[in-house]
N, C-alpha and C positions, 0 to 999 in steps of 0.2 A: 504494500500500500504506500502511496506517496504521501507527502506531508500534508497536502491540501485535504485529502479525504480523512486523514486522522483528525485534523483540526475541525473539520465539519462534524465528525462524529462526537468530538469532545464538546461541541456546542449543542448539537441537536438532542443527544440522549438526555442530558440534564433538563433541558427545556421541556421535552416531552414528559419527563417524569414530573416536573412541577405542574404542568397542565393536567396530567392525570390525577395528581393528588388534589388539585383544586376542584376538579369535577367530582371526585369522590366525596370530598368534604361538603360540597354544595348539595350533592344528592342526600347525604346523611342529614344535613340541616333541613332540607325540604321534607324529608321523611319524619323528622321529629316535630316539625311545625304543623303536621297534619293531626287532625282529631282522629279518634279511633274509628269513626265511621267513614273516613277517607277524605273529608273536606278540609281545606286549608283553614287554619285559624287566622282570623282577622280581628284584632282587639277592638277596633272601633265598631265594627258591625256586631260583634258579640255583646258589647256593652249596651248598644242601642236595643238589642233584642231583650236583654235582661230588664230594662227599665219599663 
């Protein structure tokens, strides 16, 4: 392998890892933000329904 392809891999692999980690954390956060019945929690709308 030449120097350019090694440098390319040294940049691309960590960037893809960061993107994958960000997407995974986003998915976990979205899953935790849902109510047990599958709807997204929205504080403003939930408070309005309670009143």
